[in-house]
N, C-alpha and C positions, 0 to 999 in steps of 0.2 A: 504494499500499500504505500503510495507516494505521500510524503508530508503535505505537500501543497501541489495538487494537480493544476494544470493551466486553467485559467478562468473558462476558456472555451471548451475544455473537456468535460462538459456537463450537458445533461438535458434536464428539462423542466417538467415537473408534474404538479397537479394542483386540483382543488375541488371547488373553485370560485369563491373561496373565503380565505384560503391561505395556499402556500405552494411550498415545494422542496426541490432542491437540487440534487441530481444523482450523477456521480462521476462515471466516466467510462470504465471504472474498475468495480462499479456497483456499490459504491459508498454514497450514502446519504450524508453529505457533509454540511447541508444547510436546510434548516426546517424551523420556522417560527410559528408558534400556535398560541391561542386560537385563531389570530388573525395575522394578516400580512405584517402589520405593524406591532406585533407582540414580541416579546423577548424570545431569543432563540432557545430550542430544545436541543438541536444538533447544530453546532457552530464551529466545526473543525475547519472550515474554510478560513476562519478568522484567527484560530488558534489550535493547531493540531493536537496539543497536549491537554488543554483546558476546555476546548469547545465542545467535544462530544461528537459521536457519529454512529451510524448504523450500516455495518458493512455486510453484504452477501456476495461472495466472490468465489471463484475457482482459482486456487493457487497452483503455482508451478512455474519453473523457468521457461518452458516452451508453450505457454499459453498466449494466444492471440486474441484481442478483444475487438469487437465491433459493436457499435451502438447505433440505433436508428429508431425512428418513430413507426409504429404501426400506421399504415396509410390514413391520413386525414383524421387522426385522433391525437390525443394527448397521452397515449399509452407508449411508455418507453421500453424498448427491448435492448437488452444488453446480452450479446452472444459471446460465449467463451469457447475458443477452439483449441483443442490440444491434440497430440497424437493419440491419446487414450479415448478421447470422446468429445462431444460437443454439448455443451449446456446453455440454456437460454434463461434469462432473468426477465420477467415482465413487471414493471413498476407502474402504478397509477393511484389515483385517489378518486373514489366515487364521487361523481360531481354533484354539487347541491342542487336540489330541485325546488326546494321550499322557498327561498329567498329569505329565510329567517336566520339570524345570527345563532350560532351554536358553539358550545365548548367542545364538542365531540367531533374529531377529525380523524381519519384513518389513512394510513400509508399501506397499500396493499402490494405484496411481493410474491410472485409465483416463480418457482424454479422448475425446470423441465430438463431432462436428458433426451436429446433427439438422436444421439449416436453413440454407441460404445458405453463407457462409464466415466462419470465425472464426480468429484467430491466438492460440495459447497461448504464453504466456512462462513459461520455467522458470528458477528460480535455486535453487540448492542451496548451503547455507553451514552445514555442521554445526560445532558447537563442543563438542568432547568434554570431559566432566568439568566442566560448568558453564563452559566456555571457559578452564579452567585447564590443559588438556592440549593441547599443540600437535600438528599433524598434518601429514602430507605428503600431496600429491595427485599421482596418476598417472592420465593420461587416456588411454585406449586404445579408440579407436573408440566403441562404444556403452556402454562401462563407464568410470565414474569411480571409482577406489579412494581412499578417504580413510583413511590409516592413522595411528593414535595409539599410544603405549605401552600403552594400556589396551584399545583397541577398534579395530575396523575398520569402516568403512561403505562400502557399494557402491551406487552409483547407476547403474541400467541403464535405458536409454530409447532409443526410436526418434526422439526429438527430437534433432536435431543439437546436440552438446554442444561447448562451447569453454571455455577457461579464462577466469575472470574474477578476475584477481589471482593470487597464488601458491597460494591454498588453496581457491578456490571454482570453481564451474562455472555457466554459464548457457546458454540456448539458446531457440530461438524456432521454432515450426512452425504453418504455416497449414493448416488442414483444410477440405476441402469436404464438403458434405452426404453423410452416410453413412460418412465416413472416420474411422478410429479410430487413436489412438496411446496408448502407455502408458509409465509410469515406475514403477519400483520403487527403494525405499531399503532395503537389507538391512543390519542390524548383526550382528556376529559378534565372536569373539575376535581378539586382535590378529594372530595367526599365520594366520588362515583365509583361504582363497581365496574369490573371488566365486563366487556360485551360478551353475548353468548358465543361459544366456540363454533365457528362456521364449519360445515362439512365440505368435502371437495365440490359437490355439486352446487352448493350455494356460492362458493367462491367463483366457480366457473360461470354461474348466471350473473353475477355482479360484474364480472370482467366483460362479458358480451353486452350487458346493459350500458356500460360506459363506452364500449366501442360504438354501440348504436347511437348513444347520445351525441357523441362528437361527429360522427359521420353524417348523421341527419342534419345537424347544425351546419356543417360545412356545405352540404348540399343546397342550402338556401341561399348561399352566396351567388351573386349574379355575375361574377367575374368570368369572362370567356376569353381573356387575353392570352398573351404569349408565355406567361410565366405562372401557370396555376400553382405549381408545387410550392414555390416560394411565397407567393401571395396568400395561399391558403394557411401556410405555416405561420406567416406573420398574423393572420386573422386569428388563428387558434391561440397564438402567444398573447395577443391583446385580450382575448376572452379570459384566458388564464389569469391575466393581471387585473382583472376587474372584480370588485367586491360586489357580489350579486346582491346582498341585502340593500345597498344604497345605490348601485349602478356606478359607483366611482372607480375609475381605473388608478392604479399606482404607476409611478415611474419606473420601477424595478422592484423585484422581490428581495433584494439583498441590500446590505449596508456594508461600508468600509472597504469595498473593493476598489483598489487604487487606480487612478488615472496615470499614475507613474509608479511603478514598482519601488518600494522604499521611500516614497514621497508622502507628503501630508495631504493630498487632494483626495481624501477618503470620506465619502459623505453617505448619509443615510437616505435612500431614495424610496422608502416603502410608504410613501404618502402620495396624496393626489394633489398634483399641481394644476391649477386652473388652465395654464398654458397647454400642458400636454394633453390634458382631457378635452379641451376645446378644439384643438387640432385633430384629435382622434375622431371627432364627430364627422369630419369631412371623409376620412379614410373609411369609416363604417358606412356612411352613406353610399360611397362609391361602390361598395360591395353589396348593398342592399340590406344591411343589418340595421333597419330603422328603430327597432325596439330598443337596441343597445344605445343608439345615438340619443333617442328620447330620454332614456333613463339617466344618462349624464346631464342633459340639459335641465331635466326636472331637479336633479341634485344641485346644479349650478344655481338655478332660480331660487332653490330653499336657501342657499347660502346668501344670496342678495337679499331675499326677503327677511331673513332673521336680523340683519343689520339695518334694514330700511328705516328711515326716519331718525336714525341715531345721531346723525350729524358727523360721524367720523368716516374713515375710510370704508367704502362699501364692500371691499373684498381684500383678503390677504392672499398672498401668492400660492399657498399650499395649506391643506388641511389633513386630519386624519380621515380614513375611509368613511367614518359615520358623520363627518362634518365638524368634529371637535378641532378648534383651532389652536389648542395648546400642544406645542411640540419643543418643549425645552431640550436644548442640546447638552449631552454630557459625553464624557469620555470613558470607554471600557479600558481602565488602566491595567486591568488583569490580562488582557489579550495582547499578543505581540502583534497581531495584524497579519494580513496575507503577506507571506515571504518578508515579514518584517516591516510591512507598511503601516506606520503609526503616526498619528493617534487613530484609534478605531472610534469614531463618533456615532452616538445614538441620539436620535432627535435631529432637528435641523434649525439652527439660529437664523437661517435665511428667511424662515417664515415671517419674520418682522420686517423684512426689508420692503422699500418702496419700489415697486417695479410697475411702471406705468402702462407698459405694454399689455398687461394681463386683461385690462379693460376692453382693449381691441380684440383680444383673443376670445374673451367671453361673449362679446357682441357678434363676432365671427360665428361662433357655435350656434348662439340663440336665433340668429338670422336664417340659419339653415336647418338646425336640428329639430325645430318645433314642427315644421312642415305646414303647408297651406291648410290643412284641416285641423290644426291645433293652435287656435288663437291664443294669445297671451291673455291669462287671467287678469282680473282687475288688479289683485295684489301683486301679481308678477310683473304687470307693466308699471305699476307704482315703483316697484324696486328697481327696474330697469332705468325707468325716467329719472329716478333720484340718483342713480349711479352716474348717468351722463351729465345731470346738473352739477354733481360734485366734480366731475372730470372737467367740465367747462371752466371751473375756477381753479383747477389744480394741474392741467396738462402741461403748462409752461414752467416746469420745475426739473431741477436735475433729480436722477434717481439712481438706483443700483444697476438697472439694465437686466436684460434677459438671462445673462450668463451668471448672475448672482455673485458678482465679483465683490471682493471685500476690500477694495482699494479706494473707496470713497465715491461719492456721487458725481455724476456728469450728466451733461445734456445728451443723452444717447439718441442717436438718429433713429434707431429701431423703435424706441419707446414712442417717438413722435409719430412714426409711420403707423403704428398700431393705434395710437390715440385718433389719428385720422379715420382708421377703419372703424373705430368705436362709434364716431359720430356719423359716418357715412352709413352704416349699417342700422344705426338707430333711426335715421331720417327715413331709410327705406321702410323699415317695420312701422313707424308712425303712419306713414303714407299708406301703406298696404292695408292696415288694419283700422285705419282712422282713429288713432289713439291720440289723446291730448299730449302735447309736448311743447317745450321751449324751442320751436323750430328755428326761429331767427338766431337764438344763442347758439344752438348746435350747428348751424349752418355757417355762421361767422367763425365759429372755432375750427371747424373742418377746413374752411377755406384758408384761414390764417395759418394753420398747421402746414397745409400743403406749401403755402409760399415760404415758410420758415425752413422746411425741409430742403427745398430746392435752393434756397438762398444760403443757409448757414450750414447744412449738411454737406454741401458740395465743396470739394477740394479742387481747385484749378490745376494744381500740379499733377495730381493723381488722375484728374479728369473722371472723378467717381464720387459717389456718396461714400461717407466715411463712417466710422463707428461712433463718433461723438462730434458735436459742433466745434469747429476751430481746430480739430485735429487732422491728421493725414493717415491714420490707421484704419485698415480694412476690417470688415466684419462680415462673416458669412451668414448671419441672421438676416442680412438684407436680401439674401437670395429669395425670401418669401414675397418681395415687393410685387412681381408680376401677378402673383396668385391673389394678392389683395386687391389689385386694380388702382393702385395709387399712380403707377406708371404702367403703360402697355408694355407687353413683352418685347416689342420690337422698337420701342421709344429709343431715339440715339442717346439719351441721357442714361437710360437703362443699360443698353448694350455697352456703353463705354464703362460703366460700373462692372458689368459682367467680365468685360476684358480685364479690368484692373484686379478683380478677384481671382481670375484665372492666373494672372501673373504673380500675385502675392500670396495667395493662400492655398493654391492646388499644387499638389505633389503627386505626380503619376496618377492623376484622376481622383486622388483622395484629398479632402479638403479639411483644413484647419479651421476652427471657428474664428480665431483671431491670433495675433502674435503677442504672447505675454511679455516677451522681451521689449517690444516697441510700445505696449500699453500695459504696464504693471497692474495686476490685478489683486495685490495684497497678499499673494501666496508665493511660497518658494516652489521652485522646480518648474519642469515643463510638462507638456502632455502631448498625446498622439493626435492623430487626425480624428475628427468627430464624425461619426458615421452618419448621424442625422444630416449634417451639412453636406455630405456627399450626395445623398439622395435628393436634397433640396437643389443642389447644383445640377443633377440630371433633370429635374423638373423644370428648372429656369432655362437650361439648354433646349429642351424639347419645345418649350413655349416659344423661344426665340427663333425656332426653325432650324436649329443646329442639330439635326436629327441623327445623323450618323455618329457625331460626337457624343451626343446623349446615350445613344444605345451602347455604344463602346464603354462609356463610363459606368453605365448601369450594370452591364453584364460583367464587367471587370469587378465592380464592387461586390456582386453576388459571390464571387469566388473567395471572398473573405469570410462568408458565413462559416460556422463551425460545422461539424460533421452531421448535425441534425437541423441545419438551417437557422440557427440562432445567432443574434448579434449582441455583443456588448455595447458599451458606450462608445469606445474609441478603438482606433487600430494603432498599435504602437510602432516605433521605428523598425522593429524586426518582424512586423506583420502580425504580432500577438495581440489578441483581443484584451482590452483593459477597461476597467471601470465596472460599475454595477451591471449585473448580468440576469437574464436578458433585459435590454432596454426597450420600453414601450415606444419612446420617441422614435428610436431607429426603425422599428417595425411598422409604426404608422407612417413614417415618411417613405419607406420602401413602397407601401401600397400606393401612396400618393404618386410617387414618381412612376410606378408601373402603369397605373391607370391613364396619367398624362401621356406617357410615351405610347401607350397602345392606341389612344385616340388620334395622335399625330400620325402614327404609322398606318393606321387604318385609312386615314385621310390620303395620304400619299398612295396607298395601294388602289384607292378609289379614283385617283387622278394621276395616272402614270405619266411621267415626264414633267410634271409641274412641281413647283416649290410648295411645301406645306405652308398654308397660312398659320399664324400663331393662334393658339387656342384661346378664345375670348376669356378673360378671367372671370366674367360674370356669368359664364355658361354653366358652372357648377357651383359657384361659391355664393350665390345668392338663395334666398329662401324659396 
């Protein structure tokens, strides 16, 4: 067992309330429960010795391992191939059907020998509360009960179990061709009893029930483009990262995975960002998942409504999945961090930052996620209108910007661009549904922002829009401009900006979000290329009519996916995936880029010999 497998050497399983990472050695080295944002039960990815893990592997010097997903599902298969035989491990979590929060969650693991003979080794070493909460172990036949003050865990298996020290268990079972064994690890409240022991038929039924759930869901997608495997995998990943009881997506299921190995850029991403969730609405609608898109816009409207009339800032940038705004940041001083990457932070102090772009992203989502048959409610519109009235008095202020820098506030161009979007979409909604609004004020703010962006955000030397007013630093967030409609995708000013970004931030078709050396962000160290930005680059190229270049960049980026089609936040200098994993932002931007590129390629195919016209930004981005 590796102390620290590569971040990309994992697959993801989940039940729509929490999720786990399983390495390609069959090790569950990350699992938080009972929710995505709960303390870790298995956290070996952050500290091999103190974090805890659950291993089911076939050992031996000549064992070769391959990991894959069962097609169009979240069922993870790890295959162990040796001269003596072939064994398979299938991992999954039964998906939630109720939409009600629960403390009980089960990791299901089924072992099978498909050829010859193989011996599986089991080790289960839970460490509740990031290893801070001690537990007692009671071993009773096929059940090991791990009890802490905050949570109970139950391992049930037909692998013979024995104690391994005072708190852990291990076992070993040799299987012959055709034989099957299983293990489940169930977490629940501290006073709960173990679940009933399932028989083989029941486990088999639960497995196929989960397969049917995922395959039926994927079949409802209306994507018929050129990259169905990657688009569907991204859609499943977004679904896995959405908390079903509230409809809120998280940014990633992990915390503390570094943007630079050994560095300090190690954040907790297990929360719902207004920005990420709002942009996910477009990706979900492109695939036809209207129910999921509407669930998030309802969640977003609830956040606006609960602060309506309070006089303060209408939204903060992120929340817990249930809408709780309290995200205090602390450091897990006991953990050494992934390959020594410390500090390991839990919570996120950036929640209190002022990031004015989120109001544009919120309106971007609300203008399209409700649909024409879902008019804003009276209370919902009051909250939206109040937000825009607040923004009308606040938009012309420095902020921390989209990337949550900790180097001080600036007049970020992207924040102004998205403020323009907020007023533009608000005016559209007010007109479409005949809602009362301060139309003159909103219109004046929109027009003033546009003039300011083009006057103060433009650098004559670079011949480009830049990261902040008065600077000459480039920023890949501006690749979203053609999608917003602030500038057309073939506007000369935009094409000049796109050219500058290509020269300054693109390396072999991979895109840096900005240059920390040129624009200090208050943190030490460097970072890799930002996978989200690479897909935004593809989208912008396709809209600009640079179709061959866009397709090449897109298909090259797909080669950086891991062995099961997942992406972390960044690609490091050696091609290694870095940052929290998998990242929803990357997967939603993959879907956006694929659908845009498909539309342009379809248009070219329909008009052979002609140059593709740019995709009108309002064609899909308005309600």
